[in-house]
N, C-alpha and C positions, 0 to 999 in steps of 0.2 A: 504494500500500500504506500503510494508516494504522495505525501502531503498530510500534515498533522493538524489541519484545520477542522472545522465542524464536520464536514462530510467525510474526510479521510479518517477521522477518529471514529465516526459511526460505522463506516465500512469495516475498519479494522476490528471493531467490537463484534459485529455480527459473525464474522468469519472465525474469530477466536472462540466465541460462544458456541459455535458449531463444531468445535474441536480441531480447527485447522491451526497449523503453525503460521504465525503472521509476523512479518517484519514491517514496521512502520518507518518510512524514511522521512525525516524532518530535520532540516539543518539547524534550526534554532533550538538550542538545548532546553530553554525554558518552555517552549511550546511542546517539545517532545515529552517532557516530564508531565506537563499538564494533560496531554493526551493520554498518557499511560494512567494517570490518576483517574481521569474520567472513565476510561475503559474498565478499570478494576472496580471502581465504586459502582458503576452501572451493573456489572456482573453481580456484585454483592447485593445490591438493591433488587435486582430481578429475581434472585434466589429467595430473598426474604418475602417477595410478593408471589412466590410460586410460579413465576413466569420463566424460570430457568432452573434446570436440575442443579441441586447443590453441588454434585460432583463436577458438573460442567463449569459452574461458576468458580469453584476452587481451582480448576485447571487453567483458567484464563491467564493469570500472571505468568505461569510457566510457558505458555504458548506464544506469548508476545515478547518481541524484542524490538529495540529501536536502532536506527542507523542514521548517520548524518549525511550520507551521500548514496546515490543510486549505485555507484560502483561497488558498494559494500554488499549488495544483494548477491545471493547465491545464483549460479547459472542453472537454467533448466527448470525454473519454478513453474508450477501449474498455471498461475495467474499473476499478472501484475496489473494493478489498477492505478491510473494517474488521476490525482485530484488536486492539482495546483491551481492558482488563480487563473481566471478566464482571460488569458492573454495568449493569442495564437503563437507568437514567437517563443514565449516561455514554454508552452505545452509542447511545441515541436521539439525543442531542445531536450526536454525531459523525456519525451517518448523515444527519441532517437537513442538516448543513453540507456533507457530501459530495454529497448530492443536488443542492445548489445549483450544483455544478460540472458538472451535466448529463452524467453518464457514460452510455454506452450500456447498461452493466450494472452494478448496484450489489449488493454481496454482503457478508454478515457471515461471519466465520470462527468465530462462537460455537460452542461445543461442547455447549451445553445450553439457552440461553435461547430462548424461543419466537420464531420468525421473524415470526409474525403480530403479536406484541406489539411487536417492534422496528420493524415496518413502520408502526405507528400514528403515528410521527413524520413520515412521508413524505407528500408530495403525490401520488406515483405508486407505491403499494405493489405494483402489478402488475409493475413493472420490477425488483423486489427479490427476492432469495432467499438461502438459506444456502449457502455453500461451505465445508464443514468439512474442512480439511486435517489431517494427522496428523503428530506429532512423532517423529523428525526429518523435516521436510518433504522434504529432498533424497533420502531413501531409502525413505520409506513410499509405496507405490504407489497408495493410495486417496484419493479425494475423495468426500465425501458431499454430494450436492446435495439441499437441503431446500426443497421448494416449499410454498406456502400455497394456500388456496382461490382466491386471486386472481392468483397468479403466471402471467404470460403464457407460453404454450408456447414462443414464440420465445426467451424469456429462458432457459428450460431448455436449449434447443438451443445458445444462446451459451455457457452454462456448460459443457456437454459439450465444446464446441469448445475452450474455454480449458483444460480439463483435458487434452484430447488434445495440445494444444500443448506442455504441460510433461510429457508422457509418463505421465499418470496414468489409472488406471481409475476409473470412477464407479459409484455406486449412487444411485438416486433414491428418496427417502423423503418421506412426508407429514410436515408440521409437527406434531409431537407431542412431549411432554416427553422430553428425552434422545435424541430421534431414534431411530436404530437402534444406532449404535455406542457412544454415550455411555451409553445405558441398560444395554447389555450389559457394557461395560467397567467402569463404575462399580460395578455389582452384584458383579462378581468382585473388584474392588479393595477394596471395603468389607468383603467377607467375609474377604479375606486379612488386612486390618488387624485384624478381630475375632479371627482365629486367632492373630495375633501378640500381641494384647492378652491373650488367654486362655492364652498360654504353650504353644500347641500345638507350635510349632516356631520356629526362628530365621528371620529374614527371608530369608536366603540359601537356606535349605532350602525354605521355602514357594515362593519363586520357582523354584527348581530343579524342584519338583514339577510346576509348570505348563509349564516349558520342556521337560523331558524326558518327562513323563507325558502332556502334551497338545499338545506340539510348538508351544507359544507361542514366538515369537522372543525375548520378554523377559517376565520374571515380573511380576506385578501390582504388587508393592511397588517394584521398581526403576522400573517405568513411571510409577508415581505420583510418584516423586521427579523424573522427567524432566518430566512434565506440570506439576507443582507441587502441593504439598499444599493450598495455598490455593485453587487452581482446582478441585481435586477436592472440597474442602469446599463451595465455592459450588454446584457442580453437585449434590452430594448433598442440600443443603438445598432446592434448587429441585425436585428429584425427590421429596423427602419431602412437599413441599407438594402435588405432583400425585398421588402414588401411596400416600402413607402411610408408616408406620413402617418398612417393609421397606428403605427407603433412608435411614433415620436415620443420621447420621454417628457412628462410634464415638468414645468419649471420647478415645482415644489420638490420633485425627486432630485433634480439636478442640484438645487440649492442645498438640500439636506446632505447629500453626499459631499459637496464642497465644504460644508461646515463640519464634516466628520461624524455626522449623525447617521450611522450605518445600520442601526437596529440593535438587536440584543448584544452583539459582540462589542459594541462601543458603549452600551448602556442607555442609548437613546436613539429612537428612530421616529416612528409614528406614535410610539408609546415610550414611557419612561420605565426602563427595566431595573433601575436601581442597582442592587447587588445581585440580581438574578443571574 
């Protein structure tokens, strides 16, 4: 697992909880330590709530190791998943380094960047695909498998098997801007931000409308806070380039990101997260 942020930590957790040996690559020592603490405490809490077998929870610390660089990974791993920030140049560099470790399956957890474009850095793009997990990874049941025109069928089968191993359902989508879920989710999220910007209703009431009126488990503004306003802004800009102004980010979103209000990870976004 490459990247010790929110998504990388969650993905590392579900594989360790399923009994897999996991190496989490995170160059920042403090972030790596925080990721390990989160994974271990999540396993303990899941066992206490009878959501994870006690023996499986106790095994998690021993199954997890951290590394500071992709080059420290073993060769021939069953799966490498990349989940670094949503920048095409950065992801290409990381994926090229990961491919040199010769994994059986190489995947990106990008929520919006084209898998075909990411694969251009690779010697074997047919062995590469998108594995889009959802936040929080430990409770969201879906993984979006994104295939390109050259992705080998056996790699899709391996991706489905990996998802089943960690108890997830999958959908298979063609590589297109925003895939299926990001395109839909961002459209709703951007409109909710515009409504807040226009003074239609308070953030909590906009969210409640979707939770109670449409049975969404979480409102679009709170979800944006969890995903990260900066992540949503990057995706919106990418979709604007592909589909035009209907995905143009609202000024409120741009201003909040510029002010460092990125959501839960910064302590404030559309909500005040305090010490959460």
